[in-house]
C-alpha positions in Angstrom: 24.1 132.3 -34.8 25.0 132.6 -31.2 25.8 129.5 -29.3 22.8 128.3 -27.1 23.1 126.2 -24.0 20.6 123.4 -23.1 19.8 122.3 -19.6 17.7 119.6 -17.9 15.7 120.7 -14.9 13.5 118.9 -12.4 10.4 120.2 -10.7 8.9 119.4 -7.3 6.0 117.8 -9.2 8.0 114.5 -9.1 7.9 114.4 -5.3 4.5 112.6 -4.8 5.7 109.8 -7.1 8.8 109.1 -5.0 7.2 109.9 -1.7 3.6 109.5 -0.5 2.5 107.5 -3.6 5.5 105.2 -3.5 4.9 103.5 -0.1 1.7 101.4 0.1 1.9 100.2 3.7 2.9 101.4 7.2 5.8 98.9 7.8 7.5 100.1 4.6 7.4 103.7 5.8 8.7 102.8 9.3 11.4 100.7 7.8 12.8 103.7 5.9 13.0 105.7 9.1 14.7 102.8 10.9 17.2 102.5 8.0 18.0 106.2 8.4 18.7 105.7 12.1 21.0 102.7 11.3 23.0 104.9 8.8 23.3 107.6 11.4 25.1 105.1 13.7 22.2 104.7 16.2 22.2 101.8 18.6 18.7 102.4 20.0 15.6 103.5 18.0 12.4 104.3 19.9 9.1 104.4 18.1 6.0 105.6 20.0 2.5 105.7 18.6 -0.2 107.8 20.1 -3.3 107.7 18.1 -5.3 109.8 20.6 -2.9 112.7 19.8 -2.6 111.6 16.2 1.2 111.3 16.3 4.0 108.8 15.7 7.4 109.6 17.1 10.7 108.0 16.1 13.8 108.9 18.0 17.4 107.6 17.7 20.7 108.0 19.5 22.7 108.4 16.3 25.2 111.1 15.5 22.5 113.7 14.8 22.6 116.6 12.3 23.8 120.2 12.2 22.0 123.0 10.4 24.2 122.4 7.4 23.6 118.6 7.5 19.8 119.1 7.4 20.0 121.7 4.6 22.5 120.0 2.3 21.9 116.4 3.1 18.5 115.6 4.7 16.4 118.1 2.8 18.2 117.4 -0.5 16.1 114.9 -2.4 18.3 112.3 -4.1 21.4 113.0 -1.9 23.9 110.2 -2.4 25.3 109.6 1.1 27.4 106.7 0.0 29.3 109.0 -2.4 30.1 111.6 0.2 30.3 109.7 3.5 31.5 106.2 2.4 29.7 102.9 2.4 30.9 101.4 5.7 31.6 102.6 9.2 32.2 101.1 12.6 29.9 101.3 15.7 31.1 99.8 19.0 33.7 97.8 17.1 31.2 96.3 14.7 31.1 97.2 11.0 28.0 98.6 9.4 27.2 99.0 5.7 25.1 102.0 4.7 21.5 101.0 3.8 20.4 104.2 2.0 21.3 104.7 -1.6 18.7 106.6 -3.5 18.2 109.6 -1.2 14.4 109.5 -1.3 13.5 107.6 2.0 13.2 111.0 3.8 9.9 111.5 1.8 8.4 108.3 3.2 6.8 110.0 6.3 4.3 111.8 4.1 2.8 108.5 3.1 1.8 108.1 6.7 1.2 111.6 8.0 0.3 115.2 6.9 3.1 116.9 8.9 6.7 116.1 9.8 8.8 117.8 12.6 12.5 117.2 12.5 14.4 117.6 15.8 18.2 116.9 15.7 21.4 117.7 17.5 25.0 116.6 16.7 25.9 117.5 20.3 26.8 121.1 19.7 23.6 122.8 18.4 19.9 121.9 18.4 18.3 122.4 15.0 15.1 121.4 13.3 12.2 122.4 11.0 8.6 121.6 10.2 7.3 120.4 6.9 3.5 120.5 6.3 2.3 118.4 3.3 -0.4 120.9 2.5 2.2 123.7 2.1 4.6 121.4 0.3 1.8 120.4 -2.1 1.0 124.0 -2.8 4.6 124.6 -3.9 4.4 121.5 -6.1 1.1 122.6 -7.7 2.6 126.0 -8.4 5.4 124.3 -10.4 8.0 125.6 -7.9 11.5 124.3 -7.9 12.2 124.9 -4.3 10.4 124.7 -1.0 11.4 126.2 2.4 10.3 124.4 5.6 9.3 126.4 8.7 12.2 126.6 11.2 11.6 125.0 14.5 11.5 127.2 17.6 14.7 126.4 19.6 12.9 125.8 22.9 10.8 123.0 21.5 13.9 120.9 20.6 14.9 118.8 23.6 17.3 116.4 21.8 20.8 116.4 23.2 22.3 114.1 20.5 20.6 112.2 17.8 17.4 112.8 15.8 13.7 112.8 16.6 11.0 112.8 14.0 7.4 113.6 15.0 4.7 112.6 12.4 1.5 114.5 13.1 -2.0 114.2 11.7 -1.8 110.5 10.7 -3.6 109.8 7.5 -7.0 108.1 8.1 -6.3 105.1 5.8 -3.2 104.3 7.8 -4.6 104.4 11.4 -5.9 100.9 11.4 -2.5 99.5 10.7 -1.1 101.4 13.7 -3.7 100.0 16.2 -2.3 96.5 16.4 1.1 97.1 17.8 2.0 93.4 18.2 1.3 92.8 14.5 3.3 95.9 13.5 6.2 94.8 15.6 6.2 91.4 13.7 6.0 93.1 10.3 8.9 95.4 11.1 11.0 92.5 12.5 10.5 90.6 9.2 12.0 93.5 7.2 15.4 93.5 8.9 18.0 91.0 9.9 20.1 93.4 11.9 17.6 94.2 14.6 19.4 92.0 17.1 21.9 92.4 20.0 24.6 90.8 17.7 24.5 94.0 15.7 24.1 96.5 18.6 20.8 97.7 17.1 17.7 97.8 19.3 14.4 98.9 17.9 11.6 99.5 20.3 7.9 100.1 19.6 6.0 101.6 22.5 8.9 100.8 24.8 9.1 97.1 23.9 12.1 95.9 22.0 11.8 93.8 18.9 13.2 90.4 19.6 13.0 86.9 18.2 9.6 86.6 19.9 8.4 88.9 17.1 9.6 86.4 14.6 7.4 83.5 15.7 8.1 81.5 12.6 11.6 80.9 14.0 10.2 78.9 16.9 8.2 76.7 14.5 11.0 75.7 12.3 11.7 72.0 12.5 14.4 71.5 9.9 17.0 74.2 9.1 19.3 74.6 6.2 22.0 77.2 6.6 23.7 79.0 3.7 27.5 79.3 4.0 29.1 80.8 7.0 26.0 81.3 9.1 25.7 83.1 12.4 25.0 80.7 15.2 22.3 83.0 16.5 19.8 81.7 14.0 20.3 78.2 15.1 19.8 79.3 18.7 16.7 81.2 17.8 15.1 78.1 16.2 14.3 76.5 19.5 12.3 73.5 18.2 14.7 72.0 15.7 14.3 68.2 15.3 17.7 67.9 13.7 21.0 69.7 13.6 21.2 72.4 10.8 22.3 71.3 7.4 24.9 73.5 5.7 24.7 74.0 1.9 26.8 75.9 -0.7 26.9 79.6 -0.6 28.5 80.7 -3.9 26.7 82.2 -6.9 28.6 82.8 -10.1 27.4 85.7 -12.4 29.3 86.2 -15.6 32.4 84.7 -14.1 32.3 86.6 -10.9 31.7 84.7 -7.7 29.4 86.1 -5.0 28.5 84.8 -1.6 25.1 84.5 0.0 24.3 83.8 3.7 21.1 83.2 5.6 18.8 80.2 6.0 15.8 78.4 4.8 13.6 76.1 7.0 10.4 74.1 7.1 7.7 74.2 9.7 5.3 71.5 10.9 2.1 73.0 9.2 1.7 75.6 6.5 -0.6 77.6 8.8 2.4 78.1 11.1 3.7 80.7 8.6 0.8 81.6 6.3 -1.3 83.2 9.0 1.2 86.0 9.5 2.2 86.3 5.8 5.6 84.7 6.4 5.3 81.8 3.9 8.1 83.4 2.0 11.8 83.4 1.3 12.7 87.0 1.8 15.8 88.6 0.2 18.0 91.1 2.1 20.9 93.3 1.2 23.1 94.8 4.0 20.5 93.7 6.6 17.4 95.3 5.0 14.6 93.8 3.0 14.9 94.2 -0.8 12.4 91.7 -2.0 9.5 90.4 0.1 9.4 86.9 -1.5 11.3 85.0 -4.1 9.7 81.6 -3.4 6.4 82.5 -5.2 8.3 83.3 -8.4 9.9 79.9 -8.7 6.8 77.8 -9.4 7.9 75.1 -7.0 5.1 72.5 -7.1 6.4 70.0 -4.6 4.4 69.7 -1.4 7.3 71.0 0.8 7.1 74.5 -0.8 4.0 75.3 1.4 6.1 74.6 4.5 9.1 76.8 3.6 10.2 80.0 5.2 13.6 81.7 5.0 15.9 84.8 4.9 18.6 85.1 2.3 21.3 87.8 2.6 22.5 88.7 -0.8 24.6 91.8 -0.4 25.9 91.6 -4.0 22.5 92.8 -5.1 23.3 96.2 -3.7 27.0 96.7 -4.3 28.0 100.3 -4.9 30.0 99.6 -8.1 27.1 97.7 -9.7 23.8 99.0 -11.1 21.1 99.7 -8.5 18.4 97.0 -9.1 16.4 97.6 -6.0 13.1 99.3 -6.7 12.4 102.7 -5.0 10.0 101.1 -2.5 12.7 98.5 -1.6 10.1 95.6 -1.9 11.3 94.0 -5.1 14.2 93.7 -7.5 14.7 94.2 -11.2 14.0 90.7 -12.4 15.9 91.0 -15.7 19.2 91.7 -14.0 21.7 88.8 -14.3 22.4 88.8 -10.6 18.8 88.3 -9.7 18.4 85.6 -12.4 21.3 83.7 -10.9 19.9 84.2 -7.4 16.6 82.6 -8.5 18.5 79.7 -10.0 20.5 79.2 -6.8 17.4 79.2 -4.6 15.6 76.6 -6.8 18.5 74.4 -7.8 20.5 74.5 -4.6 18.4 75.5 -1.6 15.1 74.0 -2.5 16.8 71.0 -4.1 18.5 70.3 -0.8 15.2 70.5 1.1 13.5 68.1 -1.4 16.2 65.4 -0.8 15.2 64.5 2.8 12.2 66.6 3.8 9.5 64.0 3.4 11.5 61.3 5.2 12.5 63.6 8.1 8.8 64.5 8.5 7.9 60.8 8.8 10.7 60.3 11.3 9.0 62.9 13.6 6.3 60.3 14.3 8.5 57.3 14.9 10.6 58.3 17.9 9.3 55.4 20.0 10.5 52.9 17.4 13.9 54.5 16.9 14.4 54.7 20.7 14.9 50.9 20.6 18.6 50.5 19.9 18.2 47.4 17.8 15.7 49.2 15.5 17.8 52.4 15.4 20.9 50.5 14.3 18.9 48.5 11.6 17.1 51.6 10.4 20.4 53.6 10.1 21.8 50.9 7.8 19.0 51.3 5.2 19.2 53.4 2.1 16.9 56.4 1.8 14.2 54.5 -0.2 14.0 51.7 2.4 14.1 54.2 5.3 11.0 55.9 3.8 9.2 52.6 3.6 10.2 51.5 7.1 9.3 54.9 8.5 5.8 54.7 7.1 5.3 51.3 8.7 6.6 52.5 12.0 4.3 55.6 11.9 1.3 53.4 11.1 2.1 51.3 14.1 2.5 54.4 16.3 -1.0 55.6 15.3 -2.8 52.3 16.2 -5.3 53.4 18.8 -6.3 50.0 20.2 -2.8 48.7 20.7 -0.8 48.9 23.9 2.8 50.0 24.1 4.1 46.5 24.6 2.3 45.2 21.5 3.5 48.2 19.5 7.1 47.5 20.5 6.7 43.9 19.5 5.3 44.9 16.1 8.1 47.5 15.6 10.7 44.8 16.3 9.1 42.4 14.0 9.5 44.9 11.1 13.2 44.1 11.1 12.7 40.4 10.4 9.8 40.8 8.0 10.7 44.1 6.2 11.0 42.7 2.7 7.6 40.9 3.1 5.9 44.0 4.5 7.4 46.3 1.9 5.9 44.1 -0.8 2.3 44.4 0.5 0.5 46.9 -1.7 -0.8 50.0 0.2 0.1 48.4 3.6 0.0 51.6 5.6 -3.4 52.5 4.1 -5.1 49.4 5.4 -7.7 49.8 8.1 -6.3 49.3 11.6 -7.9 45.9 12.0 -6.5 44.7 8.7 -3.0 46.1 9.5 -3.0 44.4 12.9 -4.0 41.1 11.3 -1.0 41.2 9.0 1.3 41.6 12.0 -0.4 38.9 14.1 0.2 36.4 11.3 3.9 37.5 11.0 4.5 37.2 14.8 3.0 33.7 14.8 5.4 32.5 12.1 9.0 31.4 12.8 9.8 30.8 9.2 11.2 34.2 8.3 14.7 34.4 6.9 17.3 36.3 9.1 18.0 39.7 7.8 21.1 40.3 5.7 23.9 42.6 6.8 25.1 45.1 4.2 28.0 42.8 3.5 25.7 39.9 2.5 25.8 37.6 5.5 23.0 36.8 7.9 23.3 39.5 10.5 21.9 37.6 13.4 24.1 39.5 15.7 22.4 42.7 15.1 18.9 41.3 15.3 19.3 39.1 18.3 21.5 41.2 20.5 18.6 43.2 22.0 18.7 44.0 25.7 14.9 44.4 25.6 13.3 42.0 28.1 9.9 42.3 26.6 10.8 40.6 23.3 8.4 37.8 22.6 9.4 34.2 22.5 8.7 34.1 18.8 11.4 36.7 18.2 14.0 35.2 20.5 16.8 33.1 19.0 16.9 29.4 19.8 19.6 28.4 22.2 21.3 26.5 19.5 21.1 29.4 17.1 24.5 30.1 15.5 23.8 33.9 15.5 23.7 34.2 19.3 25.4 37.4 20.7 29.0 37.4 19.7 29.9 39.7 22.5 29.5 36.7 24.9 33.1 35.8 24.1 34.4 39.1 22.9 36.2 39.9 26.2 38.7 37.1 25.7 39.0 37.7 22.0 39.6 41.4 22.6 42.2 41.1 25.3 44.2 38.3 23.7 44.2 36.2 26.9 43.9 32.9 25.0 47.1 31.6 23.5 45.3 29.1 21.4 43.1 31.7 19.9 46.1 33.8 19.0 47.6 30.8 17.2 44.3 30.2 15.4 44.2 33.7 14.1 47.8 33.5 12.9 47.1 30.2 11.1 43.4 30.3 10.2 41.7 27.0 9.4 40.0 26.4 6.0 36.6 27.3 7.3 37.7 30.8 8.1 39.7 31.4 5.0 38.0 33.3 2.2 37.9 31.7 -1.3 40.5 33.1 -3.6 39.3 36.1 -5.6 36.3 36.8 -3.2 36.1 39.7 -0.8 36.8 38.2 2.6 34.3 40.3 4.6 31.6 38.6 2.5 32.6 35.1 3.7 32.3 35.2 7.5 32.8 32.1 9.6 29.5 30.6 10.9 31.0 30.0 14.4 30.1 33.0 16.6 33.1 32.2 18.9 35.5 32.6 16.0 37.7 35.7 16.4 36.9 36.7 12.8 33.2 36.5 13.6 33.8 38.7 16.6 35.8 41.2 14.5 33.3 41.4 11.7 30.6 42.1 14.3 32.6 45.0 15.6 33.3 46.2 12.1 29.6 46.3 11.4 28.9 48.2 14.6 31.6 50.8 13.7 30.3 51.1 10.2 26.8 51.9 11.4 28.1 54.4 13.9 30.1 56.2 11.2 27.0 56.4 9.0 25.2 58.2 11.8 27.9 60.9 12.2 26.9 64.4 11.2 30.0 65.0 9.0 30.7 65.8 5.4 29.6 63.1 3.0 32.9 63.0 1.2 34.9 62.5 4.5 32.4 59.9 5.7 32.8 58.0 2.4 36.6 58.0 2.9 36.3 56.7 6.5 33.9 53.9 5.4 36.3 53.0 2.6 39.3 52.8 4.9 37.2 50.8 7.4 36.3 48.4 4.6 40.0 48.0 3.7 40.9 47.3 7.4 38.2 44.6 7.4 39.6 43.0 4.3 43.1 43.1 5.8 42.0 41.5 9.0 40.1 38.7 7.3 43.3 38.0 5.2 45.3 38.0 8.5 47.2 41.1 7.4 47.2 42.5 10.9 49.6 45.4 10.5 47.8 46.5 7.3 44.5 46.3 9.3 46.0 48.5 12.1 47.4 51.0 9.5 43.9 51.4 8.0 42.3 51.6 11.4 44.6 54.5 12.1 43.5 56.1 8.8 39.9 55.8 10.0 40.6 57.5 13.3 42.5 60.3 11.5 39.7 60.8 9.1 37.0 60.9 11.8 39.0 63.4 13.8 39.4 65.7 10.8 35.8 65.3 9.8 34.7 66.1 13.4 36.9 69.3 13.5 35.3 70.4 10.2 31.8 70.1 11.6 30.1 73.5 11.5 29.1 73.4 15.2 32.7 72.5 16.2 34.1 75.3 14.0 31.8 77.7 15.8 32.9 76.5 19.2 36.6 76.8 18.2 36.0 80.3 16.7 34.2 81.5 19.9 36.7 80.1 22.4 39.0 82.5 24.2 42.5 82.4 22.8 43.8 81.2 26.1 41.6 78.1 25.9 42.4 77.2 22.3 44.4 74.0 21.5 48.0 75.0 20.7 48.0 73.4 17.2 45.3 75.8 16.0 47.3 78.8 17.3 50.3 77.5 15.3 48.5 77.8 12.0 47.7 81.4 12.7 44.1 81.3 11.3 42.6 82.4 14.6 44.7 85.5 15.0 41.9 87.3 13.3 38.3 86.1 13.3 38.1 84.0 10.1 35.4 82.9 7.9 34.4 79.5 9.1 35.0 78.0 5.6 38.6 79.4 5.8 39.0 77.8 9.2 37.7 74.4 7.9 40.0 74.6 4.9 43.0 75.5 7.1 42.4 72.5 9.4 42.3 70.2 6.4 45.2 71.5 4.4 47.7 73.0 6.8 51.0 71.1 6.8 51.3 72.0 10.5 48.4 69.7 11.4 48.4 65.9 11.3 47.3 63.0 13.3 49.0 64.1 16.6 47.7 67.7 16.2 44.2 66.5 15.5 44.4 64.2 18.5 45.4 67.2 20.7 42.5 69.3 19.5 40.0 66.4 19.9 41.2 65.7 23.5 40.7 69.4 24.3 37.2 69.2 22.9 36.3 65.8 24.3 38.4 65.4 27.5 37.0 61.9 28.4 37.8 60.3 25.0 40.9 58.6 26.3 39.6 57.6 29.7 38.6 54.2 28.5 40.1 50.9 29.6 41.1 50.2 26.0 44.0 51.2 23.7 43.7 55.0 23.1 43.9 57.1 20.0 47.6 57.7 20.6 48.3 54.0 20.2 46.7 54.0 16.8 49.2 56.8 15.8 52.2 54.9 17.3 51.2 51.7 15.6 51.3 53.2 12.1 54.6 55.0 12.7 57.4 52.8 11.2 60.1 53.8 13.6 58.1 52.8 16.6 58.3 49.2 15.4 62.1 49.6 15.5 62.3 51.5 18.7 59.9 49.4 20.7 59.6 46.0 18.8 58.0 44.2 21.8 55.2 46.8 21.8 54.7 47.8 18.2 56.6 45.2 16.2 55.0 42.2 14.4 51.4 43.0 15.4 49.1 40.0 15.3 45.4 39.6 14.9 44.9 39.7 18.7 46.4 43.2 18.8 44.4 44.1 15.8 41.3 43.1 17.7 42.3 45.4 20.5 42.4 48.3 18.1 39.2 47.4 16.5 37.3 47.4 19.8 39.1 50.7 20.7 37.9 52.2 17.5 34.4 51.1 18.2 34.4 52.9 21.5 36.0 56.0 20.1 33.6 56.3 17.2 30.6 55.9 19.6 32.0 58.6 21.8 32.4 61.0 18.9 28.9 60.2 17.7 27.4 60.9 21.1 29.4 64.1 21.7 28.0 67.6 21.0 29.9 70.9 21.5 
């Protein structure tokens, strides 16, 4: 028996299923053509719609095609450009990754029109052809295996370099979608993250470029969570943020392999801000192009905030060339059984949405209480509360702000009274749901009473200093302290205590009396002297102020906790008259705050974008900025490099905040010198045997420095 050969063939009959029948909407079709232009190295894509002539034209300034390119690449269904041309290339110094992978996007125009004209030039010759769907369909119906388009007459091709596609005889069921150009521009904008000057990719529809104005949801985002090393442009585009962006983890592990994601998720004020345009989604992208329109709807998130969420997540690992292709042919969804997609879903739910749920409800409440928080005394008190108490206080402040028959002075009085009576108010069932008249009656009774217990500081003592130190002249008599009150403003005598001008006070600090000495075995900061003129009382007041300021800092929680711990140790040392130990720990606080500030994302971005000539020398020494680094790499280098320490952090901070040492107090450098042992030998009169007066100088210096850092923005 002679040997027989078997073969697998393919007919043109499959074309409708991977062409016209595959794309259900106009934006999906146009997106395929834009992606082709991106892959061709175009920087400008012009789309013009003329329904009176029944045409849509898309023209790009890419590399164009030769006759051979059109025949062997463009007209070859299933052509794998990534295998023959590589996956990445550079345009104007910026790297691009090829979007196309399946080789079927070229059939997309026939979902929109009956006829396609291809005009192209690589700069040497002008080539092109015409494909009419009716003729193509006849070949398909005849079970042909090949179809030959009609060559274009040379004189009709005016392209010098690039490619122009003319879609003629628009299908009737698609015309309505092309009438609203503004809506079409928004829908196309939502399908790409690379249509932006940052990527040198300009897409115009009827001569108007797609911009962030075509992403209106960006301007309605109030709270923003950024994933990993996020481009600053998204933060700049979200023009109505109520808080600085929060940065969350960006790593997903799949079968032991770590992948990174980038992008953002945010929340808007009202669900209608995103639902009206169909943007109430978290869209998934790979290499800048949409691969799944929404992942949020699949997560079954039942918390209220889910209706307010919008986002774009870039997950390039879903379209890696050495991994299975899990993007469906229409590029609108992913293979949901793939481990990569399963892990992505887990990440979005357990990391991204979990981060939103932690603070979203409280932050929304705080939107309505800006008047209350603008009062320094309230702001400091509110900042010292834990999350649960903040939520309760914010609801009370919001209720006060919404009282229609109450003047601003009365509202301020009620807001201030919340501090003194918070425990009592919090215990009233459904307080904020009372009718306005009932709610006001509660506060009238409280304001008429002088029997409330002074609020406690976080260290357990009555914190009269923080509640009676208001500069507000409109405070009512009921809320003012009595002249004999022991909690009167400690800063009345802080100047002498801080400068060490009283010899007697210095001796008192060196040999504390029994009233100032903590009982053995107790934490000294919990046993403060009652006398507000006592240096220890003064110091503890400043420690509390510093503690509150550190808690307000937008720094990593771990570093904030370390700074607070070191501050607590400094306070214990001071109250035990261990002045040098106090100063050592104050130096540790300063170093920790400087490090934490330099690792802030906005600061890293500023450093990474500064010209080399302007960069602080210590950063140049570690070499990380010789090539543009990942911001996480820069943050790690700042924290771990042996070439950076207190002095180097100080130099960088001074470069960023030039006025930080222009204070009439001991500066950061003195902190460093005070903790250096040789300085005590070299300059004993300056740095040897530090006493409590000198410690007080450093405490007040630290307070000013921390407040400066809190107030500073890059």
